[in-house]
C-alpha positions as protocol buffer text, in pm:
chain_id: "A"
residue {
  index: 1
  type: UNK
  ca { x: 5293 y: -635 z: -3617 }
}
residue {
  index: 2
  type: UNK
  ca { x: 5024 y: -888 z: -3525 }
}
residue {
  index: 3
  type: UNK
  ca { x: 4831 y: -642 z: -3313 }
}
residue {
  index: 4
  type: UNK
  ca { x: 4780 y: -404 z: -3605 }
}
residue {
  index: 5
  type: UNK
  ca { x: 4678 y: -692 z: -3820 }
}
residue {
  index: 6
  type: UNK
  ca { x: 4406 y: -800 z: -3577 }
}
residue {
  index: 7
  type: UNK
  ca { x: 4288 y: -435 z: -3550 }
}
residue {
  index: 8
  type: UNK
  ca { x: 4271 y: -413 z: -3925 }
}
residue {
  index: 9
  type: UNK
  ca { x: 4072 y: -739 z: -3933 }
}
residue {
  index: 10
  type: UNK
  ca { x: 3822 y: -607 z: -3678 }
}
residue {
  index: 11
  type: UNK
  ca { x: 3773 y: -282 z: -3881 }
}
residue {
  index: 12
  type: UNK
  ca { x: 3723 y: -483 z: -4202 }
}
residue {
  index: 13
  type: UNK
  ca { x: 3467 y: -703 z: -4035 }
}
residue {
  index: 14
  type: UNK
  ca { x: 3276 y: -412 z: -3902 }
}
residue {
  index: 15
  type: UNK
  ca { x: 3259 y: -239 z: -4230 }
}
residue {
  index: 16
  type: UNK
  ca { x: 3182 y: -543 z: -4441 }
}
residue {
  index: 17
  type: UNK
  ca { x: 2920 y: -691 z: -4202 }
}
residue {
  index: 18
  type: UNK
  ca { x: 2654 y: -413 z: -4147 }
}
residue {
  index: 19
  type: UNK
  ca { x: 2402 y: -663 z: -3989 }
}
residue {
  index: 20
  type: UNK
  ca { x: 2639 y: -673 z: -3687 }
}
residue {
  index: 21
  type: UNK
  ca { x: 2639 y: -298 z: -3645 }
}
residue {
  index: 22
  type: UNK
  ca { x: 2377 y: -153 z: -3426 }
}
residue {
  index: 23
  type: UNK
  ca { x: 2297 y: 204 z: -3318 }
}
residue {
  index: 24
  type: UNK
  ca { x: 2131 y: 264 z: -2990 }
}
residue {
  index: 25
  type: UNK
  ca { x: 1788 y: 398 z: -2938 }
}
residue {
  index: 26
  type: UNK
  ca { x: 1715 y: 621 z: -2638 }
}
residue {
  index: 27
  type: UNK
  ca { x: 1379 y: 721 z: -2484 }
}
residue {
  index: 28
  type: UNK
  ca { x: 1286 y: 888 z: -2153 }
}
residue {
  index: 29
  type: UNK
  ca { x: 926 y: 764 z: -2176 }
}
residue {
  index: 30
  type: UNK
  ca { x: 860 y: 491 z: -1919 }
}
residue {
  index: 31
  type: UNK
  ca { x: 565 y: 348 z: -2105 }
}
residue {
  index: 32
  type: UNK
  ca { x: 748 y: 337 z: -2436 }
}
residue {
  index: 33
  type: UNK
  ca { x: 1055 y: 167 z: -2279 }
}
residue {
  index: 34
  type: UNK
  ca { x: 828 y: -93 z: -2119 }
}
residue {
  index: 35
  type: UNK
  ca { x: 659 y: -166 z: -2453 }
}
residue {
  index: 36
  type: UNK
  ca { x: 998 y: -211 z: -2629 }
}
residue {
  index: 37
  type: UNK
  ca { x: 1088 y: -458 z: -2358 }
}
residue {
  index: 38
  type: UNK
  ca { x: 774 y: -654 z: -2408 }
}
residue {
  index: 39
  type: UNK
  ca { x: 843 y: -657 z: -2788 }
}
residue {
  index: 40
  type: UNK
  ca { x: 1170 y: -820 z: -2702 }
}
residue {
  index: 41
  type: UNK
  ca { x: 1410 y: -525 z: -2779 }
}
residue {
  index: 42
  type: UNK
  ca { x: 1738 y: -561 z: -2606 }
}
residue {
  index: 43
  type: UNK
  ca { x: 1756 y: -312 z: -2308 }
}
residue {
  index: 44
  type: UNK
  ca { x: 2116 y: -214 z: -2257 }
}
residue {
  index: 45
  type: UNK
  ca { x: 2127 y: 43 z: -1977 }
}
residue {
  index: 46
  type: UNK
  ca { x: 1997 y: 359 z: -1819 }
}
residue {
  index: 47
  type: UNK
  ca { x: 2183 y: 682 z: -1891 }
}
residue {
  index: 48
  type: UNK
  ca { x: 2139 y: 967 z: -1647 }
}
residue {
  index: 49
  type: UNK
  ca { x: 2151 y: 1338 z: -1743 }
}
residue {
  index: 50
  type: UNK
  ca { x: 2106 y: 1509 z: -1413 }
}
residue {
  index: 51
  type: UNK
  ca { x: 1759 y: 1397 z: -1280 }
}
residue {
  index: 52
  type: UNK
  ca { x: 1644 y: 1266 z: -1619 }
}
residue {
  index: 53
  type: UNK
  ca { x: 1690 y: 894 z: -1707 }
}
residue {
  index: 54
  type: UNK
  ca { x: 1726 y: 767 z: -2059 }
}
residue {
  index: 55
  type: UNK
  ca { x: 1645 y: 402 z: -2137 }
}
residue {
  index: 56
  type: UNK
  ca { x: 1891 y: 284 z: -2395 }
}
residue {
  index: 57
  type: UNK
  ca { x: 1807 y: -7 z: -2638 }
}
residue {
  index: 58
  type: UNK
  ca { x: 1996 y: -186 z: -2921 }
}
residue {
  index: 59
  type: UNK
  ca { x: 1856 y: -191 z: -3281 }
}
residue {
  index: 60
  type: UNK
  ca { x: 1762 y: 172 z: -3344 }
}
residue {
  index: 61
  type: UNK
  ca { x: 1573 y: 90 z: -3656 }
}
residue {
  index: 62
  type: UNK
  ca { x: 1331 y: -158 z: -3510 }
}
residue {
  index: 63
  type: UNK
  ca { x: 1292 y: 57 z: -3199 }
}
residue {
  index: 64
  type: UNK
  ca { x: 1196 y: 352 z: -3406 }
}
residue {
  index: 65
  type: UNK
  ca { x: 933 y: 140 z: -3598 }
}
residue {
  index: 66
  type: UNK
  ca { x: 780 y: 10 z: -3275 }
}
residue {
  index: 67
  type: UNK
  ca { x: 803 y: 361 z: -3110 }
}
residue {
  index: 68
  type: UNK
  ca { x: 600 y: 502 z: -3393 }
}
residue {
  index: 69
  type: UNK
  ca { x: 340 y: 227 z: -3352 }
}
residue {
  index: 70
  type: UNK
  ca { x: 338 y: 292 z: -2980 }
}
residue {
  index: 71
  type: UNK
  ca { x: 291 y: 664 z: -3028 }
}
residue {
  index: 72
  type: UNK
  ca { x: -1 y: 619 z: -3263 }
}
residue {
  index: 73
  type: UNK
  ca { x: -180 y: 354 z: -3050 }
}
residue {
  index: 74
  type: UNK
  ca { x: -119 y: 75 z: -3295 }
}
residue {
  index: 75
  type: UNK
  ca { x: 119 y: -132 z: -3085 }
}
residue {
  index: 76
  type: UNK
  ca { x: -36 y: -437 z: -2928 }
}
residue {
  index: 77
  type: UNK
  ca { x: 133 y: -583 z: -2613 }
}
residue {
  index: 78
  type: UNK
  ca { x: 35 y: -821 z: -2342 }
}
residue {
  index: 79
  type: UNK
  ca { x: -99 y: -617 z: -2053 }
}
residue {
  index: 80
  type: UNK
  ca { x: 45 y: -822 z: -1777 }
}
residue {
  index: 81
  type: UNK
  ca { x: 393 y: -827 z: -1942 }
}
residue {
  index: 82
  type: UNK
  ca { x: 367 y: -449 z: -1999 }
}
residue {
  index: 83
  type: UNK
  ca { x: 290 y: -381 z: -1631 }
}
residue {
  index: 84
  type: UNK
  ca { x: 570 y: -613 z: -1517 }
}
residue {
  index: 85
  type: UNK
  ca { x: 811 y: -434 z: -1744 }
}
residue {
  index: 86
  type: UNK
  ca { x: 716 y: -96 z: -1592 }
}
residue {
  index: 87
  type: UNK
  ca { x: 774 y: -237 z: -1240 }
}
residue {
  index: 88
  type: UNK
  ca { x: 1121 y: -367 z: -1340 }
}
residue {
  index: 89
  type: UNK
  ca { x: 1210 y: -30 z: -1497 }
}
residue {
  index: 90
  type: UNK
  ca { x: 1087 y: 158 z: -1189 }
}
residue {
  index: 91
  type: UNK
  ca { x: 1284 y: -72 z: -969 }
}
residue {
  index: 92
  type: UNK
  ca { x: 1605 y: 6 z: -1183 }
}
residue {
  index: 93
  type: UNK
  ca { x: 1536 y: 375 z: -1162 }
}
residue {
  index: 94
  type: UNK
  ca { x: 1483 y: 403 z: -793 }
}
residue {
  index: 95
  type: UNK
  ca { x: 1749 y: 151 z: -685 }
}
residue {
  index: 96
  type: UNK
  ca { x: 2014 y: 366 z: -866 }
}
residue {
  index: 97
  type: UNK
  ca { x: 2251 y: 518 z: -615 }
}
residue {
  index: 98
  type: UNK
  ca { x: 2328 y: 873 z: -728 }
}
residue {
  index: 99
  type: UNK
  ca { x: 2665 y: 997 z: -634 }
}
residue {
  index: 100
  type: UNK
  ca { x: 2611 y: 1356 z: -731 }
}
């Protein structure tokens, strides 16, 4: 009985507190992913689809806004931080051991 009560509580919390809900944002653009990192978006993981990697971030709404600014050349970032973020992402990509 207690187990179902705690499950119901979790469901109620999730539906009544939308600020805690987050949808993920995915991009396969290395530069865009690096820019999102520099803009302090939380990088979650890399998803692989065959040989294509997708960079996954939290907070889809903010990432979409930043992505639009990036695409139109309106996003300003620190050049050194941007280059370092690209290096870190490349390291993650190329250190991934593929089992397929």
